[in-house]
C-alpha positions as CSV (number, residue, x, y, z in Angstrom):
1,X,13.9,-5.2,-1.9
2,X,15.1,-3.3,1.2
3,X,11.9,-4.0,3.2
4,X,12.2,-7.7,2.7
5,X,15.9,-7.8,3.7
6,X,15.2,-5.7,6.8
7,X,12.4,-8.1,7.8
8,X,14.6,-11.1,7.3
9,X,17.4,-9.5,9.4
10,X,14.9,-8.9,12.2
11,X,14.4,-12.7,12.5
12,X,11.2,-13.8,14.1
13,X,10.3,-10.2,15.1
14,X,8.5,-9.5,11.8
15,X,5.4,-11.5,10.9
16,X,4.9,-9.8,7.5
17,X,4.7,-6.6,5.6
18,X,1.4,-4.9,5.0
19,X,0.9,-2.6,2.0
20,X,-1.8,-0.1,2.9
21,X,-3.8,1.7,0.3
22,X,-5.3,5.0,1.6
23,X,-8.0,6.5,-0.6
24,X,-8.8,10.1,0.4
25,X,-11.9,10.8,2.4
26,X,-13.8,12.6,-0.4
27,X,-13.3,9.6,-2.8
28,X,-12.4,11.8,-5.8
29,X,-9.2,10.1,-6.8
30,X,-6.1,10.8,-4.8
31,X,-4.6,7.9,-2.9
32,X,-1.4,6.8,-1.2
33,X,0.3,3.5,-0.9
34,X,2.5,2.8,2.2
35,X,4.3,-0.3,3.5
36,X,4.5,-1.1,7.2
37,X,5.9,-4.0,9.1
38,X,3.8,-6.3,11.3
39,X,5.1,-8.1,14.4
40,X,7.1,-7.4,17.6
41,X,9.9,-5.6,15.8
42,X,7.6,-3.5,13.6
43,X,7.9,-0.2,15.4
44,X,11.6,0.0,15.1
45,X,11.7,-0.9,11.4
46,X,8.8,1.4,10.6
47,X,10.8,4.3,12.2
48,X,14.0,3.2,10.5
49,X,12.4,3.5,7.0
50,X,10.0,6.3,8.0
51,X,9.0,8.2,4.8
52,X,10.7,5.7,2.6
53,X,7.8,3.4,3.3
54,X,5.6,5.6,1.0
55,X,5.7,3.5,-2.2
56,X,3.7,5.9,-4.4
57,X,0.6,8.1,-4.5
58,X,-1.7,10.2,-6.7
59,X,-2.2,13.8,-5.9
60,X,-4.1,16.8,-7.3
61,X,-1.7,19.2,-8.9
62,X,-2.0,22.5,-10.8
63,X,-3.0,20.7,-14.0
64,X,-4.9,17.7,-12.6
65,X,-4.0,14.3,-11.2
66,X,-0.3,13.6,-10.9
67,X,0.4,11.1,-12.3
68,X,-2.6,11.2,-14.6
69,X,-5.3,8.7,-13.7
70,X,-8.9,8.4,-14.8
71,X,-11.5,10.1,-12.7
72,X,-14.1,8.3,-10.6
73,X,-16.9,7.0,-12.8
74,X,-20.3,8.6,-12.2
75,X,-22.4,6.6,-9.9
76,X,-19.5,5.1,-8.0
77,X,-19.4,5.4,-4.3
78,X,-16.2,6.0,-2.3
79,X,-16.3,2.3,-1.4
80,X,-16.5,1.4,-5.1
81,X,-13.4,3.6,-5.8
82,X,-11.5,2.1,-2.8
83,X,-12.1,-1.4,-4.1
84,X,-11.0,-0.6,-7.6
85,X,-7.9,1.2,-6.4
86,X,-7.0,-1.6,-4.0
87,X,-7.4,-4.2,-6.7
88,X,-5.3,-2.2,-9.2
89,X,-2.5,-1.6,-6.7
90,X,-2.4,-5.3,-5.8
91,X,-2.2,-6.1,-9.5
92,X,0.6,-3.5,-10.1
93,X,2.6,-4.7,-7.1
94,X,2.3,-8.5,-7.6
95,X,5.2,-8.9,-10.0
96,X,7.4,-6.6,-7.8
97,X,7.1,-8.6,-4.6
98,X,10.1,-10.8,-3.8
99,X,9.8,-14.4,-5.0
100,X,10.1,-17.1,-2.3
101,X,8.3,-15.1,0.3
102,X,6.2,-17.3,2.6
103,X,2.5,-17.3,1.9
104,X,0.7,-14.3,3.4
105,X,3.9,-12.5,4.2
106,X,3.0,-9.6,1.9
107,X,-0.6,-8.3,2.3
108,X,-2.3,-5.6,0.3
109,X,-5.2,-3.9,2.1
110,X,-7.0,-0.8,3.1
111,X,-7.8,0.6,6.6
112,X,-10.9,-1.1,7.9
113,X,-9.9,-4.6,6.8
114,X,-10.6,-4.5,3.1
115,X,-8.0,-6.7,1.4
116,X,-7.1,-7.5,-2.2
């Protein structure tokens, strides 16, 4: 993975890579998943990869959610949806993360400190 290689090339300047899950404010379903570097060299690497740090997202299109995902269940709060999306993203990404990374190098979370 390019992000892992760039982090390794930065030497001790990168402490880890955070995968941030952003659920939209109305909590209806769209979300984005971005990667960002953590550590002293993070700013330069974040700028180097810029929009390539967006891993994937769900958006409302002309015919519904793209890609198609289930709607938020009735009775769920935005926080319930954020937790469910965060857990699903962590599960989807787990097999894709590079083997041999040190413990805690990759972190999946949401703004505000919620982690998977």
